N, C-alpha and C positions, 0 to 999 in steps of 0.2 A: 430134689425130687427123686423118688424111687424109679427104678427101671419099669416097674409095673404101672406107674402112673402116667397118664397122658395129660397134656395141658387141656384144661377145660375151655369150652367155647361158650357162647351165649346160650346155646341149646343144651349144654351138658353141665353147666355150673350148678352144684347143689346149694341149697339154701344155707347149709352149714358153713360154706365159704364166707358168706356175708356176716355170720353171727359175731365174730370178734370185731369186725369193722363197724357194724351197726351198733354194737354195744359201746364202742368208744365215742360215738356221736360226733366224729370229726375232731375230738379232743386229743391232741398229740400226747399229752402226759398220761391220760387215761389209757390210750393205746399202748404206750410204753409199758405200763403196769401189766396189761394183758399179755403183751409179748414176753415180758420177763418171766411170767408164770408158765409159758408154753414149753413143752419138751422140745429138744433140738429138732427132731424129725418133723414135728408139726410146724415149727417156725420155718424150716426149709421149704416145706410143702406150701404153706401160706404165701411165702414170698414168691415162689415160682408161679403159683397160680395167680397171684396179684399182678405180676408182670404180664402174664398171658392175657388177663382180662384188660389190662391197660392197652395192650397191643390191638385188641379187638376194636378199639375206638379209632384206629387209623383207617377209617373208610374214606373213600373219595368224597362222600357227602360232607363229612366232618372237615376234611382238608379244604374243600371248596369254601366252607364257611370261614375258615381261618385265614384264607388268602395265601398267595404264593411266597411271601417273604418270611414264613415262620420256620425257624430252625428246627432241626431234629431234636435238639435238647429241649426246646420250648414245647414241642409236641409231647415229649415224654413227661415233662413237668405237668402239663395240662391233663394228660390221660391219668397220671398217677393221682393227681388231685381229685379227679372225678371218681376214681375207684374209692378213694379214701372217704368220700361223702356217703358211701353206702349203696346198697342195692337199688333202692327206689330212685335216687338221684341218677345213678349210673344208667339204669334202663330208660329213664326219662330223657337223658341227654343222648343216649344211643338212638332212641326213636325220634328225637327232635334235634337234629344237628344245629339248628339255629340257636339252641340254648347252650352250645359249647362255649365255655368261658375262654377269654383271651388270656394270654400270659400275664398281662398287667392286672388281671382280676384275682390272681391267686398269689399266695406268698407262703413262705416257710417250708420246712421239710415235709415230704409225703410220708405216709405210713411205710412205704417201701424202704425209704432211707432209715427210718426208725428201726425196722426189722434188721437191716444190715448193721446198724450201731449196736443193737441189743445182742445180736448173735456174736459180734466181735468182742463185746464186753464180757459176755458169759462164757464163751468157748475159745477165745483167744485166736480166732482165725476168721477169714472172710467167709461169709455165707456161701455155700456151694450154689452155683448158678450156671445153667447151661444155655 
């Protein structure tokens, strides 16, 4: 993420953020192809903002729905999965915490993990992350 860029929030995320995610339609291989075609800076930016949007789901309302025994890793898996479903699903779950999936309802790598893999494959290093 560039120094000039601030992490987006629910109120500031542009529709363009969701475009590559929505285009992939939850399909990991389709998203991998999209990520492979992105310039390095765009991939870094998308990853940073993706993680910021995932963190927005850690509200008390969502945590209450999941219960007290959910690990931090499970929370991140769930939030990353929600972002990967696209903007419509994300905002629906944000507005309706009772729809938050549980860890056993999701599987496989998130688009965030795919971005890390693609960046490493293409550029031979870890994706910059703050």
